[in-house]
C-alpha positions as a Markdown table, in Angstrom:
| # | Residue | x | y | z |
|---|---|---|---|---|
| 1 | Met | -69.8 | 72.3 | 35.5 |
| 2 | Tyr | -66.1 | 71.3 | 35.9 |
| 3 | Ile | -64.1 | 72.9 | 38.7 |
| 4 | Lys | -60.4 | 72.4 | 38.8 |
| 5 | Ser | -59.1 | 71.3 | 42.2 |
| 6 | Gly | -56.8 | 73.7 | 43.9 |
| 7 | Cys | -58.4 | 76.7 | 42.1 |
| 8 | Pro | -59.9 | 78.9 | 44.9 |
| 9 | Cys | -61.1 | 81.4 | 42.3 |
| 10 | Glu | -63.6 | 78.8 | 41.0 |
| 11 | Asn | -64.9 | 77.4 | 44.4 |
| 12 | Pro | -63.7 | 79.5 | 47.3 |
| 13 | Trp | -65.9 | 77.9 | 50.0 |
| 14 | Val | -64.6 | 74.4 | 49.3 |
| 15 | Glu | -61.0 | 75.5 | 49.1 |
| 16 | Ser | -61.4 | 77.5 | 52.3 |
| 17 | Phe | -62.8 | 74.5 | 54.1 |
| 18 | His | -60.1 | 72.2 | 52.7 |
| 19 | Ser | -57.4 | 74.6 | 53.9 |
| 20 | Arg | -58.9 | 74.9 | 57.4 |
| 21 | Phe | -59.4 | 71.1 | 57.6 |
| 22 | Arg | -55.8 | 70.4 | 56.6 |
| 23 | Asp | -54.4 | 73.1 | 59.0 |
| 24 | Asn | -56.6 | 72.3 | 62.0 |
| 25 | Arg | -56.8 | 68.5 | 61.7 |
| 26 | Leu | -54.9 | 66.6 | 59.1 |
| 27 | Asn | -51.5 | 68.3 | 59.6 |
| 28 | Arg | -51.8 | 67.8 | 63.4 |
| 29 | Glu | -52.6 | 64.1 | 63.5 |
| 30 | Leu | -50.9 | 60.8 | 62.8 |
| 31 | Phe | -53.6 | 58.3 | 62.3 |
| 32 | Leu | -52.7 | 54.8 | 63.1 |
| 33 | Asn | -55.8 | 53.2 | 61.4 |
| 34 | Leu | -58.9 | 54.1 | 59.5 |
| 35 | Lys | -61.2 | 53.9 | 62.6 |
| 36 | Glu | -59.1 | 56.4 | 64.5 |
| 37 | Ala | -59.2 | 58.8 | 61.5 |
| 38 | Glu | -63.0 | 58.5 | 61.4 |
| 39 | Val | -63.4 | 59.3 | 65.1 |
| 40 | Val | -61.0 | 62.2 | 65.0 |
| 41 | Ile | -62.5 | 63.7 | 61.8 |
| 42 | Ser | -66.1 | 63.2 | 63.1 |
| 43 | Asp | -65.3 | 65.1 | 66.3 |
| 44 | Trp | -63.6 | 67.9 | 64.4 |
| 45 | Lys | -66.6 | 68.1 | 61.9 |
| 46 | Arg | -69.0 | 68.5 | 64.8 |
| 47 | Leu | -66.9 | 71.2 | 66.3 |
| 48 | Phe | -66.5 | 73.0 | 63.0 |
| 49 | Lys | -70.2 | 72.9 | 62.1 |
| 50 | Asp | -71.9 | 73.3 | 65.5 |
| 51 | Glu | -69.6 | 74.5 | 68.2 |
| 52 | Arg | -67.6 | 77.4 | 66.8 |
| 53 | Pro | -68.8 | 80.9 | 66.0 |
| 54 | His | -69.3 | 81.6 | 62.3 |
| 55 | Ser | -68.5 | 85.0 | 60.7 |
| 56 | Gly | -71.4 | 84.6 | 58.3 |
| 57 | Ile | -73.9 | 84.7 | 61.1 |
| 58 | His | -72.3 | 87.5 | 63.1 |
| 59 | Tyr | -70.0 | 85.3 | 65.1 |
| 60 | Lys | -72.8 | 83.3 | 66.8 |
| 61 | Leu | -73.0 | 79.6 | 67.1 |
| 62 | Pro | -75.1 | 78.0 | 64.4 |
| 63 | Val | -77.3 | 76.3 | 67.0 |
| 64 | Gln | -78.1 | 79.7 | 68.6 |
| 65 | Val | -79.2 | 81.2 | 65.3 |
| 66 | Tyr | -81.2 | 78.2 | 64.3 |
| 67 | His | -83.1 | 78.1 | 67.6 |
| 68 | Ser | -83.6 | 81.8 | 67.9 |
| 69 | Asp | -85.4 | 82.3 | 64.5 |
| 70 | Gly | -86.3 | 78.9 | 63.2 |
| 71 | Gly | -83.2 | 78.7 | 61.0 |
| 72 | Ala | -84.1 | 81.5 | 58.7 |
| 73 | Asp | -80.6 | 83.1 | 59.1 |
| 74 | Cys | -78.7 | 79.9 | 58.4 |
| 75 | Arg | -78.9 | 79.9 | 54.6 |
| 76 | Pro | -75.6 | 80.3 | 52.7 |
| 77 | Arg | -74.5 | 83.8 | 51.9 |
| 78 | Ser | -73.2 | 84.9 | 48.5 |
| 79 | Pro | -69.8 | 86.6 | 48.4 |
| 80 | Gly | -69.5 | 90.3 | 48.2 |
């Protein structure tokens, strides 16, 4: 299946992630080299995935949900 880039109606999750990533990290940094970019992006990815509340799991931290019920509530949700 081909999905055009920049078309949120075809892949809203990826487009939402890219938008947040650009707003929260790329537009705020001036990377001097590739290693610096790797470290900064890795730190942000850990924060985004593990340390911030997610609306899809009732604004809990993913690690809280995973450890409370063995990860059963961590599966992706369909829109609507």
